[in-house]
C-alpha positions in Angstrom: 0.6 -22.6 -45.1 -2.9 -21.3 -44.3 -3.3 -17.8 -43.0 -5.4 -17.1 -39.9 -8.8 -15.6 -40.6 -8.5 -12.3 -38.8 -11.7 -10.7 -37.5 -12.4 -7.1 -38.2 -13.5 -6.2 -34.7 -12.2 -8.5 -31.9 -10.1 -11.6 -32.6 -11.3 -14.9 -31.1 -8.2 -15.2 -28.9 -5.2 -13.3 -27.7 -2.1 -15.6 -27.2 -0.1 -14.2 -24.3 3.5 -15.5 -24.0 5.6 -14.6 -20.9 9.3 -15.0 -21.6 12.2 -14.9 -19.2 15.5 -15.4 -21.0 14.3 -18.3 -23.1 14.4 -16.9 -26.7 14.9 -20.4 -28.2 11.7 -21.7 -26.6 9.8 -18.7 -27.8 10.9 -19.1 -31.4 9.8 -22.8 -31.4 6.5 -21.9 -29.7 5.8 -19.2 -32.4 6.6 -21.7 -35.1 4.3 -24.2 -33.5 1.4 -21.7 -33.8 2.1 -21.4 -37.5 2.3 -25.1 -38.0 -1.0 -25.5 -36.1 -2.6 -23.1 -38.5 -5.5 -22.1 -36.2 -8.8 -21.5 -38.1 -9.9 -19.0 -35.6 -8.8 -15.3 -35.6 -5.9 -14.6 -33.2 -3.3 -12.1 -32.1 -0.1 -12.6 -30.1 1.4 -10.5 -27.3 4.9 -11.4 -26.1 6.0 -10.0 -22.7 9.7 -10.3 -22.4 10.9 -10.0 -18.8 14.4 -8.6 -18.3 16.0 -10.1 -21.4 19.8 -10.5 -21.6 19.9 -9.6 -25.3 17.6 -8.9 -28.2 17.2 -12.6 -29.3 13.5 -12.7 -28.4 12.8 -9.4 -30.1 14.6 -10.8 -33.3 12.5 -14.0 -33.1 9.3 -11.9 -33.0 10.4 -9.7 -35.8 11.3 -12.6 -38.0 8.0 -14.3 -37.3 6.0 -11.1 -38.1 7.6 -10.8 -41.5 6.2 -14.1 -42.8 2.9 -14.2 -40.9 -0.1 -11.8 -41.1 -1.4 -12.3 -37.5 -0.9 -9.2 -35.3 1.9 -9.6 -32.8 3.2 -7.2 -30.1 6.5 -7.4 -28.4 7.0 -5.7 -25.1 10.5 -5.4 -23.6 10.2 -5.2 -19.8 13.3 -3.6 -18.3 13.0 -5.8 -15.2 11.5 -9.1 -14.3 7.9 -8.3 -13.5 7.1 -11.8 -12.4 4.8 -14.2 -14.2 1.4 -12.9 -13.0 2.1 -9.2 -13.6 3.5 -9.9 -17.1 0.4 -12.0 -17.9 -1.8 -9.1 -16.8 0.1 -6.7 -19.0 -0.5 -9.0 -21.9 -4.2 -9.2 -21.1 -4.4 -5.4 -20.9 -2.9 -5.1 -24.3 -5.0 -7.9 -25.9 -8.2 -7.4 -27.7 -9.4 -11.1 -27.9 -12.7 -12.6 -26.8 -10.5 -15.0 -24.9 -6.9 -15.0 -23.6 -4.7 -18.0 -24.0 -1.8 -17.8 -21.5 1.1 -19.9 -22.7 4.6 -20.6 -21.4 7.2 -20.3 -24.2 8.1 -24.0 -23.6 4.5 -25.0 -24.6 3.9 -25.9 -28.2 0.3 -25.9 -29.5 -0.8 -28.6 -31.8 -3.2 -28.5 -34.7 -6.8 -28.0 -33.5 -5.8 -27.4 -29.8 -6.6 -23.7 -29.7 -9.9 -24.2 -31.6 -10.9 -27.0 -29.2 -10.5 -24.7 -26.1 -12.4 -21.8 -27.7 -15.2 -24.1 -28.9 -15.7 -25.5 -25.5 -15.7 -22.1 -23.9 -18.2 -20.8 -26.4 -20.5 -23.7 -25.9 -20.4 -23.4 -22.1 -21.0 -19.8 -21.0 -20.5 -20.6 -17.3 -16.8 -21.7 -17.9 -14.2 -19.1 -16.8 -11.0 -21.1 -17.5 -10.3 -24.0 -19.8 -7.0 -25.9 -19.8 -5.6 -28.4 -22.4 -4.1 -31.8 -21.8 -0.3 -31.2 -21.5 2.1 -33.9 -22.6 5.9 -34.2 -22.2 8.0 -34.3 -25.4 7.9 -38.1 -25.3 4.1 -38.1 -25.2 3.7 -39.0 -21.5 0.8 -37.2 -19.9 1.8 -34.4 -17.5 -0.5 -34.2 -14.4 -1.5 -30.6 -15.0 -4.8 -30.6 -13.3 -4.7 -30.7 -9.5 -6.7 -30.5 -6.3 -6.2 -27.5 -4.0 -3.3 -27.7 -1.6 -3.7 -28.8 2.0 -1.0 -28.7 4.7 -0.3 -32.5 4.4 0.0 -32.1 0.6 2.4 -29.2 1.0 4.6 -31.1 3.6 4.9 -34.1 1.4 5.5 -32.1 -1.8 8.1 -29.7 -0.3 10.0 -31.7 2.3 12.2 -34.8 2.4 9.1 -36.8 3.4 8.1 -36.7 -0.2 11.2 -38.8 -1.0 10.2 -41.3 1.7 6.6 -41.6 0.6 6.6 -41.0 -3.1 3.4 -42.9 -3.8 1.4 -41.6 -0.8 -2.3 -41.7 -1.5 -2.7 -38.0 -0.6 -0.1 -37.0 -3.3 -1.7 -39.3 -5.9 -5.1 -37.7 -5.2 -3.6 -34.2 -5.3 -2.0 -34.8 -8.7 -5.1 -36.8 -9.9 -2.8 -39.6 -11.0 -5.6 -42.1 -10.9 -7.7 -40.0 -13.3 -7.5 -41.2 -16.9 -6.9 -37.6 -18.3 -9.0 -38.5 -21.3 -12.3 -37.0 -20.3 -13.4 -33.5 -19.8 -14.1 -32.6 -16.2 -14.5 -29.7 -13.7 -11.3 -29.5 -11.6 -10.0 -27.4 -8.7 -7.2 -25.8 -10.7 -4.8 -26.3 -13.7 -1.3 -25.1 -14.0 -0.9 -21.7 -15.7 1.5 -22.9 -18.4 -1.5 -23.2 -20.8 -4.8 -21.7 -19.7 -7.6 -20.2 -21.7 -9.5 -17.4 -19.9 -12.9 -16.0 -21.0 -12.8 -12.2 -21.2 -16.1 -11.8 -19.2 -14.7 -14.0 -16.4 -11.5 -11.9 -16.2 -13.6 -8.7 -16.1 -15.7 -10.2 -13.3 -13.0 -11.9 -11.2 -10.0 -9.8 -12.1 -6.7 -10.8 -13.7 -3.9 -12.7 -11.9 -2.9 -11.4 -8.5 0.4 -9.6 -9.0 1.5 -10.2 -5.4 2.4 -13.7 -6.5 5.8 -13.1 -8.2 6.0 -16.7 -9.3 3.9 -19.8 -8.5 0.4 -20.0 -7.0 -0.8 -17.2 -9.3 -2.7 -19.9 -11.3 -4.0 -21.6 -8.1 -5.2 -18.2 -6.8 -6.9 -17.4 -10.2 -8.7 -20.7 -10.3 -9.8 -20.4 -6.7 -11.2 -17.0 -7.3 -13.0 -18.3 -10.4 -14.7 -20.9 -8.3 -15.5 -18.3 -5.6 -17.5 -16.3 -8.1 -19.3 -19.2 -9.7 -17.1 -19.7 -12.8 -16.1 -23.3 -13.7 -12.5 -24.4 -14.3 -12.4 -27.1 -16.9 -9.7 -29.6 -17.9 -10.4 -30.4 -21.6 -8.2 -33.2 -23.0 -9.4 -32.9 -26.7 -7.1 -30.0 -26.7 -3.5 -31.3 -26.5 -0.2 -29.4 -26.3 3.4 -30.3 -25.7 5.1 -29.0 -22.7 8.9 -29.1 -22.5 8.7 -29.0 -18.7 11.5 -27.9 -16.4 10.4 -28.0 -12.7 12.4 -25.2 -11.1 10.7 -25.5 -7.7 10.4 -29.3 -7.5 11.9 -31.1 -4.5 12.9 -29.8 -1.1 16.5 -28.6 -1.6 16.9 -24.9 -0.8 16.9 -23.5 -4.4 15.6 -20.0 -5.4 12.6 -21.7 -7.0 11.8 -23.5 -3.8 11.9 -20.2 -1.7 9.7 -18.5 -4.3 7.3 -21.4 -4.0 7.3 -21.2 -0.2 6.7 -17.4 -0.3 3.8 -17.8 -2.7 2.4 -20.6 -0.5 2.4 -18.4 2.6 0.9 -15.6 0.6 -1.9 -17.8 -0.7 -2.9 -19.2 2.7 -2.6 -15.8 4.3 -5.0 -14.5 1.7 -7.6 -17.3 1.7 -7.4 -19.1 5.1 -10.8 -18.8 6.8 -9.1 -19.0 10.3 -6.9 -16.1 9.4 -9.9 -14.3 8.0 -11.7 -14.6 11.3 -8.7 -13.0 13.0 -8.4 -10.3 10.4 -12.0 -9.2 11.0 -10.8 -8.6 14.6 -7.5 -7.2 13.6 -8.2 -3.8 15.1 -8.7 -5.2 18.5 -5.7 -7.5 18.2 -3.5 -4.6 17.0 -4.5 -2.4 19.9 -3.9 -5.2 22.4 -0.4 -5.7 20.9 0.4 -2.0 21.3 -1.1 -2.0 24.8 1.2 -4.8 26.0 4.1 -3.2 24.2 3.5 0.1 26.1 3.1 -1.9 29.3 6.4 -3.5 28.7 8.0 -0.2 28.0 6.7 1.4 31.2 7.7 -1.5 33.4 11.2 -1.7 31.7 11.7 2.1 32.2 10.7 1.9 35.9 13.1 -1.0 36.5 15.9 0.7 34.6 15.3 3.9 36.6 15.5 2.0 39.8 18.7 0.3 38.6 20.3 3.7 37.8 19.4 4.9 41.2 21.1 1.9 42.7 24.3 2.6 40.8 24.3 6.0 42.5 23.7 4.7 46.0 27.3 5.3 47.1 27.3 9.0 46.2 23.8 9.8 47.6 23.1 10.3 51.3 19.6 8.8 51.4 19.3 5.0 51.4 17.7 3.1 48.6 15.0 0.7 49.7 14.5 -2.7 48.2 12.6 -3.2 45.0 9.9 -5.1 46.8 8.9 -1.9 48.6 8.5 -0.3 45.2 5.9 -2.8 44.0 2.9 -0.5 45.0 4.6 2.5 43.4 5.2 0.5 40.2 1.5 -0.6 40.2 0.5 3.1 40.7 2.8 4.1 37.8 1.3 1.5 35.5 -2.2 2.5 36.2 -1.5 6.2 35.7 0.6 5.7 32.6 -1.8 3.4 30.8 -4.7 5.5 31.9 -3.0 8.5 30.4 -2.5 6.7 27.1 -6.2 5.7 27.1 -7.4 9.2 28.0 -5.3 10.6 25.2 -7.0 8.3 22.8 -3.9 6.4 21.8 -5.7 3.1 21.4 -8.6 4.5 19.4 -6.4 5.2 16.4 -3.7 3.6 14.3 -0.2 4.4 15.4 2.0 6.3 13.0 5.2 4.7 11.6 7.9 7.2 12.4 9.7 7.6 15.6 9.0 11.3 15.8 5.3 10.8 15.1 5.0 8.6 18.1 7.4 10.7 20.2 5.2 13.7 20.8 1.9 12.0 21.7 3.9 9.7 24.1 5.7 12.7 25.6 2.4 14.5 26.4 0.9 11.4 28.1 4.0 10.6 30.1 4.4 14.2 31.3 1.0 13.8 33.1 2.2 10.5 34.4 5.4 12.0 35.8 3.6 14.9 37.4 1.3 12.5 39.2 4.2 10.2 40.2 6.1 13.1 41.6 3.1 14.4 43.5 2.5 10.9 44.9 5.9 10.9 46.5 4.7 13.7 48.8 1.4 12.0 49.6 2.6 8.6 50.8 3.1 8.4 54.5 6.2 6.3 54.1 8.9 8.2 52.1 10.5 5.2 50.5 10.1 6.4 46.9 13.1 8.2 45.4 12.3 11.2 43.3 15.4 10.5 41.3 13.7 7.3 40.1 10.8 9.4 39.0 13.0 11.9 37.2 14.9 9.1 35.4 11.7 7.3 34.6 10.4 10.0 32.2 13.2 10.0 29.6 13.6 6.2 29.8 9.8 5.6 29.4 9.7 8.1 26.6 12.5 6.4 24.7 11.3 2.8 25.3 7.6 3.3 24.7 8.3 5.3 21.5 10.9 2.8 20.3 8.6 -0.2 21.0 5.7 1.5 19.2 7.8 2.5 16.2 9.3 -1.0 16.0 5.9 -2.7 16.2 4.6 -0.4 13.5 7.7 -1.1 11.4 7.2 -4.8 11.9 3.6 -4.6 10.7 4.6 -2.4 7.8 7.4 -4.8 6.8 4.9 -7.6 6.6 2.6 -5.4 4.4 5.6 -4.4 2.3 5.8 -8.1 1.4 2.2 -7.9 0.3 1.1 -9.9 3.4 -1.7 -9.0 5.8 -3.0 -6.3 3.5 -6.4 -4.9 4.4 -8.9 -6.4 1.9 -11.3 -3.6 1.0 -14.4 -4.2 -1.0 -15.1 -1.1 -3.1 -18.7 -0.5 -4.3 -18.3 2.5 -6.5 -19.7 3.8 -9.8 -17.4 3.4 -12.8 -16.1 7.0 -12.8 -15.0 6.9 -9.1 -13.6 3.4 -9.5 -11.5 4.6 -12.4 -10.1 7.4 -10.3 -9.2 5.0 -7.5 -7.6 2.6 -9.9 -5.4 5.4 -11.3 -4.4 6.4 -7.7 -3.5 2.8 -6.8 -1.5 2.5 -10.1 0.4 5.8 -9.4 1.1 5.4 -5.7 1.1 1.7 -4.9 -1.3 -0.4 -2.8 -1.4 1.8 0.4 -1.3 -1.5 2.3 -4.7 -2.3 0.9 -5.9 -5.1 -1.3 -8.8 -3.5 -3.2 -11.7 -5.8 -4.4 -13.7 -4.1 -7.1 -17.3 -5.1 -6.4 -19.4 -5.1 -9.6 -21.8 -2.2 -9.5 -24.7 -4.4 -10.6 -24.6 -6.0 -7.2 -26.0 -2.8 -5.6 -29.2 -3.6 -3.7 -31.7 -1.7 -6.0 -31.1 -4.2 -8.8 -31.7 -7.1 -6.4 -35.1 -5.8 -5.2 -33.5 -4.6 -2.0 -31.8 -7.9 -1.4 -28.2 -7.4 -0.3 -27.4 -11.1 0.2 -25.6 -11.5 -3.2 -23.4 -8.5 -2.4 -22.4 -10.0 1.0 -22.0 -13.4 -0.4 -19.5 -11.9 -2.8 -17.7 -10.1 0.0 -17.5 -13.2 2.2 -16.2 -15.2 -0.7 -13.5 -12.6 -1.4 -12.5 -12.5 2.4 -13.2 -8.8 2.5 -12.5 -7.1 5.8 -14.0 -3.7 5.2 -16.5 -2.3 2.7 -16.3 1.1 1.1 -19.6 2.4 -0.4 -19.9 5.5 -2.6 -23.2 7.3 -2.0 -25.0 8.1 -5.2 -28.6 8.9 -6.2 -28.8 5.4 -7.6 -27.7 3.7 -4.3 -29.5 3.7 -1.0 -26.6 3.5 1.4 -28.7 2.8 4.5 -29.6 -0.7 3.3 -26.0 -1.6 2.7 -24.9 -0.2 6.0 -27.6 -2.0 8.0 -26.8 -5.3 6.3 -23.0 -4.8 6.9 -23.6 -4.1 10.6 -25.7 -7.3 10.7 -22.8 -9.2 9.0 -20.2 -7.7 11.4 -18.4 -6.0 8.5 -17.0 -2.4 9.0 -18.2 0.1 6.4 -16.8 3.4 5.1 -19.3 5.6 3.4 -18.0 8.1 0.8 -20.7 10.8 0.8 -22.2 12.2 -2.4 -20.8 15.6 -1.5 -17.2 14.3 -1.0 -15.7 16.8 -3.4 -16.5 19.6 -0.9 -16.0 17.7 2.4 -12.7 18.0 4.3 -10.9 14.8 5.0 -11.0 15.2 8.8 -14.1 14.9 11.1 -15.8 12.8 13.6 -19.2 11.3 14.4 -20.9 13.0 17.3 -24.3 13.1 18.9 -26.8 15.9 18.4 -30.1 15.5 20.2 -30.0 11.7 19.6 -29.0 12.0 15.9 -25.6 10.9 14.7 -23.9 13.9 13.0 -20.6 14.3 11.2 -18.7 17.1 12.7 -16.3 18.3 10.0 -12.8 19.5 10.4 -12.5 18.9 14.1 -10.7 15.6 14.3 -7.2 17.0 14.3 -5.6 20.3 15.3 -4.6 22.5 12.4 -1.2 24.1 12.4 -2.8 27.6 12.5 -4.8 26.9 15.7 -2.1 25.0 17.5 -0.8 27.2 20.4 2.5 25.4 20.8 3.2 25.9 17.1 2.4 29.6 17.4 4.7 29.9 20.4 7.5 28.1 18.7 7.3 30.4 15.7 7.6 33.5 17.9 10.6 31.9 19.7 12.2 30.9 16.4 11.6 34.4 14.9 13.5 35.9 17.9 16.3 33.4 17.7 16.8 33.8 14.0 16.5 37.6 14.2 19.3 37.8 16.7 21.4 34.9 15.4 21.4 36.0 11.7 21.6 39.8 12.2 25.4 39.9 11.5 25.2 37.6 8.5 22.3 39.5 7.1 24.1 42.8 7.6 27.1 41.5 5.8 25.0 40.4 2.8 23.4 43.9 2.7 26.8 45.6 2.8 28.2 43.3 0.0 25.2 44.1 -2.2 25.4 47.9 -1.5 29.1 47.9 -2.4 28.5 45.9 -5.6 25.6 48.2 -6.4 23.1 45.4 -6.6 19.4 45.6 -5.5 19.2 44.9 -1.7 15.6 44.7 -0.6 12.4 44.2 -2.7 8.8 44.3 -1.9 6.9 41.1 -2.7 3.3 40.2 -2.7 2.5 36.5 -1.9 -0.6 34.6 -1.1 -0.7 33.2 2.4 -3.3 31.5 4.5 -6.5 30.9 2.7 -5.1 32.7 -0.4 -5.0 36.1 1.4 -2.7 38.6 -0.1 0.4 39.4 2.0 2.9 42.2 1.3 6.4 41.6 2.7 10.0 42.6 2.3 12.8 40.2 1.4 16.2 40.1 -0.2 16.1 40.9 -3.9 16.1 37.8 -6.1 14.6 35.5 -3.4 12.6 32.6 -4.7 14.1 32.7 -8.2 15.6 29.2 -8.0 16.5 26.3 -5.6 18.2 27.8 -2.5 19.9 26.2 0.5 18.4 26.3 3.9 20.4 29.2 5.3 20.2 31.1 2.0 16.4 30.8 2.2 16.2 32.0 5.8 18.5 35.0 4.9 16.3 35.8 1.9 13.3 36.1 4.2 15.1 37.7 7.1 13.2 41.0 6.7 9.9 39.0 6.9 10.7 37.5 10.4 8.4 40.2 11.8 5.5 38.6 10.0 6.6 35.3 11.5 6.4 36.9 15.0 3.0 38.3 14.2 1.6 35.0 13.1 1.3 35.6 9.4 4.3 33.5 8.4 6.0 30.4 9.6 9.4 28.7 9.4 7.8 25.6 7.9 4.5 26.0 6.0 2.9 26.0 2.5 4.8 27.4 -0.5 4.1 31.2 -0.7 3.0 31.6 -4.3 3.7 35.1 -5.7 0.8 37.3 -6.8 2.0 37.3 -10.4 1.9 33.5 -10.5 -1.4 33.2 -8.7 -3.7 33.7 -11.8 -1.9 30.9 -13.6 -2.6 28.3 -10.9 -5.2 25.6 -11.2 -8.7 27.2 -10.7 -9.6 24.4 -8.3 -6.6 25.4 -6.1 -7.4 29.1 -6.2 -11.1 28.3 -5.3 -10.1 26.4 -2.2 -6.6 27.4 -1.1 -5.2 25.7 2.0 -5.8 27.5 5.3 -2.3 27.3 6.6 0.6 29.7 7.0 3.2 30.2 4.2 6.6 28.9 5.2 10.2 29.9 4.6 11.4 26.4 4.1 9.8 23.2 2.8 10.4 20.4 0.3 11.3 23.1 -2.3 14.3 24.2 -0.3 17.4 23.0 -2.2 15.3 21.6 -5.0 13.1 23.0 -7.7 9.5 21.6 -7.9 7.0 22.1 -10.6 3.9 24.3 -9.9 1.5 21.3 -9.8 3.8 19.5 -7.3 3.8 22.6 -5.1 0.0 22.9 -5.3 -0.4 19.3 -4.4 2.0 19.6 -1.5 0.3 22.7 -0.2 -3.0 20.9 -0.2 -1.7 17.9 1.7 0.4 19.8 4.2 -2.5 21.0 6.5 -4.1 17.6 6.4 -1.0 15.7 7.3 0.3 18.3 9.8 1.9 17.3 13.0 4.9 18.6 15.1 6.8 15.5 14.0 6.1 16.1 10.3 7.3 19.7 10.6 10.4 18.4 12.3 11.1 16.0 9.4 10.5 18.8 6.8 12.8 21.1 8.7 15.5 18.5 8.9 15.3 17.5 5.2 15.4 21.2 4.2 18.5 21.6 6.5 20.1 18.6 4.8 19.4 19.8 1.3 16.3 17.7 0.4 18.1 16.4 -2.6 15.9 13.4 -3.7 12.4 13.4 -5.0 11.5 10.6 -2.6 12.2 12.8 0.3 9.7 15.4 -1.1 6.9 12.9 -1.3 7.5 11.5 2.1 
């Protein structure tokens, strides 16, 4: 048996096997590699998805004892899906090329070398696929044309059984092609596919949104989009012990996975859907406008119906609904005008019920006031003020529910990795690396990031931005994010993007010191960015200030007796009662206050925390403390905090309760939460924090939400 000639730097190829509970196939595939005795240098990476036992691990261990080629075995605790497991293998591999292999594929002598040789001789080739044969030697139609709707219908419905030899299916499977000559094809199945490292770095690895099926179609499609060729190369031959889990039209799990991947593929690449996505903001706002319209009309009709139910106990008569048509029209104009005036349709609606509740309440209060006033202005007094009074709570409930439901529906689609906002990111390598880490840590944020190569920036094209936008159109990008650097003139990109009708976000070069809120405004004909004025901060909000004063009074009176009992118990037991503490409050300012001795030494319940800070309720009434706010770091801890936090502490009031109530958080977690709190502040968010603290806030997920 010949040993593989291993390179000292980078092997010629990394063989990536993705296994899902098929250890016997894996053992045979590994043995086939040995029997093929590749003359090129190679390494092997095995990604084992959710194994039932250690059979695959034992097969890898047995193979490694008698073969010198490097081999890695990765035990994935869950089934990552084919595409994600392949990507993990690619990340772990060091080869110049990556050969993705199903465990039921057995390589033959010379097959790996033939693929590598063709790729090395043709630098414009991104993917090369071998000729696959069944165990009996029959050719498997592994190269295909891209799917169309008729192809999909015939392949995945009973019609395929009626018309098994339809021309459209034969053309799709390339059944009339001799499969003996090398040719450029649309796509090849991912069971055996050689990818050039440079092509993967340019186009990206497999799209992990495809759990199973279509990840190979998508990969090949993207290769074509970026100018790389996909080649079927029959001089390389491999045996495929093929089991078609998704074949046919009966409702199996494989079929449903195939259907889901089909929807995901066309949602991603359809030009018609791309046209609508570029106008998604307008479509979304229209959807919410009509949802609000429906909510207002329904509330008015329900209010009228409730008034009719009370007709027998009220002295004044109720006039017919027809006479209310003018009043209904007036209500619609005022309500929708209030929503427009409040800027509701110039922003994305939040997901939670409470986040929508308060903005809707403010707008509908104006609507109700004008409705009530109008009942005194009309000469014919046919309009019941009871209808107006019932309208407000009904409209508040219905409009808020409709908005939250619509946002939830949109989010549920995004949670299935559909209709994600495709964002092209043109950033230098250090910023791109930071963004990639954030995506990896927190998820996709309902975004589908496309990393635009930095060498497409205009300066390297002599000021020509066409290659950049050709790339963006090919990737179906809906929005461009550009990082301003000394090496990049943003004005050229922005001007070209406006000409192309593509929205642009510009990350300024001074972004480390910019706040995350602001708005574009006019100054003597010049567009200016007015920083920090887009949202109301919790410190400057008058209703928040009034609420703190009221809560301080209520808690001061309501907890006086419990606090007195605690003090008496401590005095009797000769324990420390009150201590003086120095904490850092708004903007890092030093604040001296009194509290129960031992407060803040560990996780406390809601009422225990409030009692601890009962002596500090006076600071709350004076506007230096709040019921909900940032974590009040003690003075003795302050020097140990991150210097970046101490250099720019959040300008918000410290709070008695927060996500730390009932649960111990690390210092970095508290710093991060303190920084985010003023930025994400709203009355609804404070209500959620208060409620979670009251309920114990027992899970880490609640803290992050």
